[in-house]
OpenMM code with the backbone's topology and positions (N, CA, C; nanometers):
from openmm import Vec3, app, unit

residues = "MET LYS ALA PRO GLU PHE TYR ALA GLU TRP ILE PRO ILE LEU ARG ASP PHE ALA VAL ARG LYS ASP ASP ASP GLU VAL ILE THR ALA MET LYS ASN GLY CYS ILE PRO CYS SER GLN THR SER LEU THR ARG LEU SER TYR ARG LEU GLU GLU ALA ILE LYS MET ARG TYR LYS ALA ILE MET GLU ASP PHE GLU ARG ASN GLN ALA GLU ALA HIS ASN GLU ALA GLY ILE GLU THR THR LEU THR ARG LEU LYS ASP ASP LEU GLU LYS LEU LYS ASP ALA VAL TYR ILE PRO ALA LEU PRO GLU SER ILE ARG LEU LYS PHE PRO GLU ALA VAL ASP".split()
positions = [
    Vec3(-0.2822, 1.6559, 0.3121),
    Vec3(-0.1549, 1.6011, 0.2572),
    Vec3(-0.1741, 1.6550, 0.1187),
    Vec3(-0.0828, 1.7019, 0.0376),
    Vec3(-0.1033, 1.7432, -0.1059),
    Vec3(-0.0768, 1.6064, -0.1934),
    Vec3(-0.1632, 1.6007, -0.2916),
    Vec3(-0.1429, 1.4965, -0.3913),
    Vec3(-0.0002, 1.5122, -0.4701),
    Vec3(0.0641, 1.3992, -0.4979),
    Vec3(0.1904, 1.4166, -0.5557),
    Vec3(0.1658, 1.4410, -0.6948),
    Vec3(0.2456, 1.5389, -0.7599),
    Vec3(0.2414, 1.5726, -0.9148),
    Vec3(0.3599, 1.5380, -0.9795),
    Vec3(0.4931, 1.5289, -0.8975),
    Vec3(0.6007, 1.5026, -0.9638),
    Vec3(0.6619, 1.3847, -0.8842),
    Vec3(0.7711, 1.3070, -0.9527),
    Vec3(0.8323, 1.2031, -0.9315),
    Vec3(0.8697, 1.2081, -0.7632),
    Vec3(0.9494, 1.3387, -0.7520),
    Vec3(1.0040, 1.3525, -0.6139),
    Vec3(0.8935, 1.3560, -0.5007),
    Vec3(0.7845, 1.3957, -0.5357),
    Vec3(0.6673, 1.4022, -0.4416),
    Vec3(0.6342, 1.2900, -0.4032),
    Vec3(0.6413, 1.1874, -0.4907),
    Vec3(0.6044, 1.0505, -0.4719),
    Vec3(0.6815, 0.9801, -0.3559),
    Vec3(0.7872, 0.9981, -0.3708),
    Vec3(0.8852, 0.9227, -0.2690),
    Vec3(0.8701, 0.9296, -0.1328),
    Vec3(0.8504, 1.0504, -0.0583),
    Vec3(0.7943, 1.0318, 0.0787),
    Vec3(0.6439, 0.9859, 0.1128),
    Vec3(0.5589, 0.9846, 0.0187),
    Vec3(0.4372, 0.9493, 0.0190),
    Vec3(0.4489, 0.7819, 0.0312),
    Vec3(0.5398, 0.7362, -0.0670),
    Vec3(0.5336, 0.5885, -0.0775),
    Vec3(0.6132, 0.5555, 0.0565),
    Vec3(0.7070, 0.6144, 0.1068),
    Vec3(0.7818, 0.5985, 0.2333),
    Vec3(0.6810, 0.5741, 0.3405),
    Vec3(0.5857, 0.6747, 0.3513),
    Vec3(0.4832, 0.6550, 0.4648),
    Vec3(0.3882, 0.5645, 0.4488),
    Vec3(0.3309, 0.5316, 0.3130),
    Vec3(0.2721, 0.4095, 0.2876),
    Vec3(0.3318, 0.2941, 0.3259),
    Vec3(0.4558, 0.2781, 0.2988),
    Vec3(0.5053, 0.1515, 0.3294),
    Vec3(0.5126, 0.1205, 0.4918),
    Vec3(0.5206, 0.2266, 0.5653),
    Vec3(0.5374, 0.2015, 0.7042),
    Vec3(0.4072, 0.2373, 0.7837),
    Vec3(0.2813, 0.2217, 0.6920),
    Vec3(0.1670, 0.2621, 0.7480),
    Vec3(0.1395, 0.3859, 0.8213),
    Vec3(0.1958, 0.4985, 0.8037),
    Vec3(0.1812, 0.6226, 0.8576),
    Vec3(0.0940, 0.6975, 0.7967),
    Vec3(-0.0023, 0.7636, 0.8649),
    Vec3(-0.1178, 0.8601, 0.8207),
    Vec3(-0.1852, 0.8034, 0.7045),
    Vec3(-0.2231, 0.6578, 0.7126),
    Vec3(-0.3002, 0.6003, 0.6051),
    Vec3(-0.3955, 0.6595, 0.5136),
    Vec3(-0.4973, 0.7419, 0.6093),
    Vec3(-0.6008, 0.8018, 0.5379),
    Vec3(-0.5641, 0.8999, 0.4461),
    Vec3(-0.4653, 0.9754, 0.5018),
    Vec3(-0.4052, 1.1093, 0.3981),
    Vec3(-0.3279, 1.0607, 0.2963),
    Vec3(-0.2358, 0.9501, 0.3263),
    Vec3(-0.1419, 0.9063, 0.2276),
    Vec3(-0.2230, 0.8350, 0.1206),
    Vec3(-0.3037, 0.7440, 0.1564),
    Vec3(-0.3756, 0.6687, 0.0569),
    Vec3(-0.4848, 0.7623, -0.0221),
    Vec3(-0.5211, 0.8673, 0.0085),
    Vec3(-0.6011, 0.9680, -0.0431),
    Vec3(-0.5100, 1.0489, -0.1474),
    Vec3(-0.3860, 1.0792, -0.0833),
    Vec3(-0.3017, 1.1451, -0.1811),
    Vec3(-0.2482, 1.0616, -0.2824),
    Vec3(-0.2299, 0.9418, -0.2585),
    Vec3(-0.1898, 0.8581, -0.3764),
    Vec3(-0.2874, 0.8296, -0.4769),
    Vec3(-0.4382, 0.8215, -0.4300),
    Vec3(-0.5285, 0.7994, -0.5431),
    Vec3(-0.5548, 0.9363, -0.6168),
    Vec3(-0.5265, 1.0547, -0.5617),
    Vec3(-0.5452, 1.1662, -0.6362),
    Vec3(-0.4138, 1.2264, -0.6882),
    Vec3(-0.3048, 1.1560, -0.6987),
    Vec3(-0.1841, 1.2168, -0.7571),
    Vec3(-0.1719, 1.1972, -0.8854),
    Vec3(-0.0743, 1.2606, -0.9381),
    Vec3(-0.0610, 1.2536, -1.0930),
    Vec3(0.0744, 1.1686, -1.1098),
    Vec3(0.0797, 1.1216, -1.2318),
    Vec3(0.2098, 1.0179, -1.2705),
    Vec3(0.2928, 1.1028, -1.3609),
    Vec3(0.4168, 1.0882, -1.3269),
    Vec3(0.5050, 1.1566, -1.4297),
    Vec3(0.5036, 1.0936, -1.5657),
    Vec3(0.4893, 1.1666, -1.6864),
    Vec3(0.4945, 1.1185, -1.8187),
    Vec3(0.6147, 1.0497, -1.8793),
    Vec3(0.7103, 1.0773, -1.8165),
    Vec3(0.8493, 1.0066, -1.8982),
    Vec3(0.8344, 0.8628, -1.8470),
    Vec3(0.8969, 0.7656, -1.9368),
    Vec3(0.8937, 0.6276, -1.8988),
    Vec3(0.9991, 0.5986, -1.8051),
    Vec3(1.1076, 0.6961, -1.7906),
    Vec3(1.2048, 0.6544, -1.6759),
    Vec3(1.1358, 0.6945, -1.5407),
    Vec3(1.0768, 0.7979, -1.5148),
    Vec3(0.9983, 0.8197, -1.4000),
    Vec3(0.9128, 0.7221, -1.3675),
    Vec3(0.8229, 0.6835, -1.4912),
    Vec3(0.7192, 0.5797, -1.4515),
    Vec3(0.7879, 0.4538, -1.4178),
    Vec3(0.8856, 0.4203, -1.4537),
    Vec3(0.9424, 0.2827, -1.4254),
    Vec3(1.0068, 0.2998, -1.2755),
    Vec3(1.0793, 0.4110, -1.2517),
    Vec3(1.1111, 0.4238, -1.1262),
    Vec3(1.0086, 0.4255, -1.0032),
    Vec3(0.8958, 0.4763, -1.0370),
    Vec3(0.7794, 0.5035, -0.9647),
    Vec3(0.7396, 0.3620, -0.9317),
    Vec3(0.6984, 0.2922, -1.0401),
    Vec3(0.6434, 0.1615, -1.0327),
    Vec3(0.7422, 0.0707, -0.9419),
    Vec3(0.8618, 0.0750, -0.9551),
    Vec3(0.9677, 0.0168, -0.8734),
    Vec3(0.9528, 0.0421, -0.7172),
    Vec3(0.9267, 0.1902, -0.6914),
    Vec3(0.9376, 0.2384, -0.5583),
    Vec3(0.7849, 0.1761, -0.5114),
    Vec3(0.6730, 0.1770, -0.5746),
    Vec3(0.5454, 0.1469, -0.5231),
    Vec3(0.5692, -0.0151, -0.5071),
    Vec3(0.6315, -0.0951, -0.5928),
    Vec3(0.6409, -0.2187, -0.5579),
    Vec3(0.7082, -0.2719, -0.4289),
    Vec3(0.8178, -0.1791, -0.3982),
    Vec3(0.9052, -0.2051, -0.2871),
    Vec3(0.7940, -0.1689, -0.1603),
    Vec3(0.7423, -0.0388, -0.1701),
    Vec3(0.6517, 0.0002, -0.0448),
    Vec3(0.5419, -0.1262, -0.0430),
    Vec3(0.5088, -0.1586, -0.1447),
    Vec3(0.3976, -0.2762, -0.1130),
    Vec3(0.4605, -0.3976, -0.0388),
    Vec3(0.5584, -0.4273, -0.0690),
    Vec3(0.6268, -0.5427, -0.0217),
    Vec3(0.6662, -0.5178, 0.1182),
    Vec3(0.7174, -0.4134, 0.1613),
    Vec3(0.7586, -0.3653, 0.2886),
    Vec3(0.6211, -0.3708, 0.3864),
    Vec3(0.5106, -0.2878, 0.3270),
    Vec3(0.3920, -0.3006, 0.3930),
    Vec3(0.3299, -0.4202, 0.4111),
    Vec3(0.3429, -0.5236, 0.3156),
    Vec3(0.2923, -0.6583, 0.3273),
    Vec3(0.3672, -0.7305, 0.4285),
    Vec3(0.5025, -0.7175, 0.4310),
    Vec3(0.5904, -0.7829, 0.5334),
    Vec3(0.5315, -0.7520, 0.6808),
    Vec3(0.5215, -0.6108, 0.6868),
    Vec3(0.4645, -0.5467, 0.8111),
    Vec3(0.3409, -0.6363, 0.8692),
    Vec3(0.2504, -0.6104, 0.7640),
    Vec3(0.1162, -0.6752, 0.8056),
    Vec3(0.1281, -0.8211, 0.8374),
    Vec3(0.1912, -0.9073, 0.7668),
    Vec3(0.2236, -1.0391, 0.7994),
    Vec3(0.2902, -1.0611, 0.9521),
    Vec3(0.3852, -0.9712, 0.9881),
    Vec3(0.4492, -0.9842, 1.0894),
    Vec3(0.3399, -0.9522, 1.2005),
    Vec3(0.2687, -0.8513, 1.1939),
    Vec3(0.1721, -0.8203, 1.2943),
    Vec3(0.0736, -0.9365, 1.3063),
    Vec3(0.0182, -0.9982, 1.1970),
    Vec3(-0.0611, -1.1294, 1.2058),
    Vec3(-0.0008, -1.2120, 1.2740),
    Vec3(0.1084, -1.2669, 1.2578),
    Vec3(0.1847, -1.3599, 1.3325),
    Vec3(0.1949, -1.3366, 1.4754),
    Vec3(0.2281, -1.2067, 1.5191),
    Vec3(0.2425, -1.1735, 1.6364),
    Vec3(0.1167, -1.1877, 1.7030),
    Vec3(0.0026, -1.1346, 1.6620),
    Vec3(-0.1382, -1.1088, 1.7172),
    Vec3(-0.1903, -1.2750, 1.7101),
    Vec3(-0.1509, -1.3564, 1.6113),
    Vec3(-0.1818, -1.5115, 1.6179),
    Vec3(-0.1421, -1.5785, 1.7371),
    Vec3(0.0012, -1.5522, 1.7718),
    Vec3(0.0427, -1.5909, 1.8928),
    Vec3(-0.0009, -1.5526, 1.9883),
    Vec3(-0.0581, -1.4239, 2.0212),
    Vec3(-0.1158, -1.3659, 2.1379),
    Vec3(-0.2489, -1.4099, 2.1560),
    Vec3(-0.3086, -1.4633, 2.0576),
    Vec3(-0.4716, -1.5035, 2.0411),
    Vec3(-0.4800, -1.6317, 2.1299),
    Vec3(-0.5512, -1.6168, 2.2433),
    Vec3(-0.5680, -1.7379, 2.3273),
    Vec3(-0.7288, -1.7853, 2.3276),
    Vec3(-0.8075, -1.7260, 2.2651),
    Vec3(-0.9423, -1.7848, 2.2619),
    Vec3(-1.0066, -1.7544, 2.1386),
    Vec3(-1.1318, -1.7836, 2.0962),
    Vec3(-1.1844, -1.7707, 1.9917),
    Vec3(-1.2155, -1.6288, 1.9516),
    Vec3(-1.2372, -1.5291, 2.0340),
    Vec3(-1.2688, -1.4006, 2.0161),
    Vec3(-1.1248, -1.3328, 1.9578),
    Vec3(-1.0204, -1.3834, 2.0178),
    Vec3(-0.8720, -1.3292, 1.9874),
    Vec3(-0.8498, -1.3551, 1.8494),
    Vec3(-0.8656, -1.4934, 1.8221),
    Vec3(-0.8408, -1.5388, 1.6750),
    Vec3(-0.9301, -1.4660, 1.5790),
    Vec3(-1.0529, -1.4389, 1.6036),
    Vec3(-1.1559, -1.3536, 1.5264),
    Vec3(-1.0930, -1.2312, 1.4857),
    Vec3(-1.0568, -1.1706, 1.6019),
    Vec3(-0.9912, -1.0122, 1.5894),
    Vec3(-0.8756, -1.0169, 1.5135),
    Vec3(-0.8091, -1.1329, 1.5147),
    Vec3(-0.6839, -1.1427, 1.4463),
    Vec3(-0.6916, -1.1496, 1.2908),
    Vec3(-0.7918, -1.2319, 1.2693),
    Vec3(-0.8217, -1.2554, 1.1203),
    Vec3(-0.8902, -1.1537, 1.0683),
    Vec3(-0.9648, -1.0866, 1.1546),
    Vec3(-1.0561, -0.9502, 1.0929),
    Vec3(-0.9548, -0.8577, 1.0635),
    Vec3(-0.8583, -0.8172, 1.1460),
    Vec3(-0.7589, -0.7244, 1.0980),
    Vec3(-0.6553, -0.7496, 1.0176),
    Vec3(-0.6353, -0.8906, 1.0019),
    Vec3(-0.5524, -0.9191, 0.8674),
    Vec3(-0.6328, -0.9102, 0.7354),
    Vec3(-0.7612, -0.9304, 0.7326),
    Vec3(-0.8676, -0.8968, 0.6311),
    Vec3(-0.8534, -0.7638, 0.6096),
    Vec3(-0.8653, -0.6645, 0.6915),
    Vec3(-0.8917, -0.5277, 0.6830),
    Vec3(-0.7691, -0.4651, 0.6274),
    Vec3(-0.6497, -0.5056, 0.6843),
    Vec3(-0.5164, -0.4510, 0.6366),
    Vec3(-0.5033, -0.4920, 0.5095),
    Vec3(-0.5293, -0.6303, 0.4517),
    Vec3(-0.4896, -0.6625, 0.3164),
    Vec3(-0.5927, -0.5936, 0.2335),
    Vec3(-0.7138, -0.5659, 0.2561),
    Vec3(-0.8190, -0.5017, 0.1721),
    Vec3(-0.7761, -0.3632, 0.1652),
    Vec3(-0.7251, -0.2970, 0.2727),
    Vec3(-0.6602, -0.1697, 0.2520),
    Vec3(-0.5659, -0.1350, 0.1512),
    Vec3(-0.4681, -0.2503, 0.1840),
    Vec3(-0.3408, -0.2587, 0.0833),
    Vec3(-0.3820, -0.2573, -0.0491),
    Vec3(-0.4818, -0.3592, -0.0968),
    Vec3(-0.5210, -0.3700, -0.2342),
    Vec3(-0.6026, -0.2581, -0.2859),
    Vec3(-0.6838, -0.2084, -0.2054),
    Vec3(-0.7290, -0.0669, -0.2456),
    Vec3(-0.6362, 0.0409, -0.2667),
    Vec3(-0.5265, 0.0555, -0.1739),
    Vec3(-0.4671, 0.1673, -0.1881),
    Vec3(-0.3584, 0.1704, -0.3007),
    Vec3(-0.3358, 0.0583, -0.3597),
    Vec3(-0.2372, 0.0292, -0.4839),
    Vec3(-0.3019, 0.0406, -0.6154),
    Vec3(-0.4551, 0.0436, -0.6276),
    Vec3(-0.5053, 0.0766, -0.7232),
    Vec3(-0.5218, 0.2269, -0.7450),
    Vec3(-0.4240, 0.2760, -0.8185),
    Vec3(-0.4012, 0.4324, -0.8447),
    Vec3(-0.4403, 0.4683, -0.9757),
    Vec3(-0.5613, 0.5382, -0.9736),
    Vec3(-0.6054, 0.5749, -1.1081),
    Vec3(-0.5313, 0.6240, -1.2032),
    Vec3(-0.4217, 0.7112, -1.1617),
    Vec3(-0.3473, 0.7927, -1.2509),
    Vec3(-0.2373, 0.6941, -1.3228),
    Vec3(-0.2248, 0.5732, -1.2741),
    Vec3(-0.1317, 0.4895, -1.3251),
    Vec3(-0.1835, 0.4302, -1.4577),
    Vec3(-0.0951, 0.4018, -1.5750),
    Vec3(-0.1553, 0.3470, -1.6997),
    Vec3(-0.2084, 0.2107, -1.6457),
    Vec3(-0.3269, 0.1757, -1.7363),
    Vec3(-0.3838, 0.0609, -1.6998),
    Vec3(-0.3106, -0.0633, -1.6821),
    Vec3(-0.1991, -0.0940, -1.7667),
    Vec3(-0.1118, -0.2113, -1.7637),
    Vec3(-0.0422, -0.2359, -1.6111),
    Vec3(0.0052, -0.1153, -1.5754),
    Vec3(0.0625, -0.0989, -1.4414),
    Vec3(-0.0474, -0.1096, -1.3233),
    Vec3(-0.1421, -0.0137, -1.3474),
    Vec3(-0.2594, -0.0054, -1.2519),
    Vec3(-0.2905, -0.1491, -1.2044),
    Vec3(-0.3409, -0.2165, -1.2946),
    Vec3(-0.3936, -0.3530, -1.2460),
    Vec3(-0.3024, -0.4566, -1.2022),
    Vec3(-0.1745, -0.4351, -1.2332),
    Vec3(-0.0593, -0.5382, -1.1843),
    Vec3(-0.0522, -0.5159, -1.0398),
    Vec3(-0.0653, -0.4316, -0.9561),
    Vec3(-0.0543, -0.4105, -0.8299),
    Vec3(-0.1524, -0.4881, -0.7352),
    Vec3(-0.2875, -0.4549, -0.7617),
    Vec3(-0.3905, -0.5183, -0.7033),
    Vec3(-0.3840, -0.6701, -0.7131),
    Vec3(-0.3639, -0.7132, -0.8180),
    Vec3(-0.3427, -0.8715, -0.8769),
    Vec3(-0.2178, -0.9228, -0.7806),
    Vec3(-0.1338, -0.8574, -0.7476),
    Vec3(0.0000, -0.8996, -0.6892),
    Vec3(-0.0520, -0.9174, -0.5338),
    Vec3(-0.1231, -0.8387, -0.4942),
    Vec3(-0.1765, -0.8344, -0.3508),
    Vec3(-0.2828, -0.9400, -0.3354),
    Vec3(-0.3444, -0.9726, -0.4375),
    Vec3(-0.4577, -1.0884, -0.4451),
    Vec3(-0.3541, -1.2078, -0.4118),
] * unit.nanometer
topology = app.Topology()
chain = topology.addChain("A")
for resn in residues:
    res = topology.addResidue(resn, chain)
    for name in ("N", "CA", "C"):
        topology.addAtom(name, app.Element.getBySymbol(name[0]), res)
């Protein structure tokens, strides 16, 4: 997957990120992408990233609740908690995008924390 260089190229990548599609490729592309220089594009991109984070977080929590309800023993509970931890760590890592300005780049991992 090509790293995004323009605002329009970020849109499908953030859409895939939100629904946890092709995580390895999408997250690598996000981390290697370039950010548009204009303030308007940066603002729009930040908004879309925030919405993608919210969607992904909601899906992670729904999976956790479903898995927790299905866990009937200690091993099942441990697996559920491990999966939740892994999903949240991946989310936090993914939203630390080096190309973002520092003030924005640090905002998203803090929000995930």
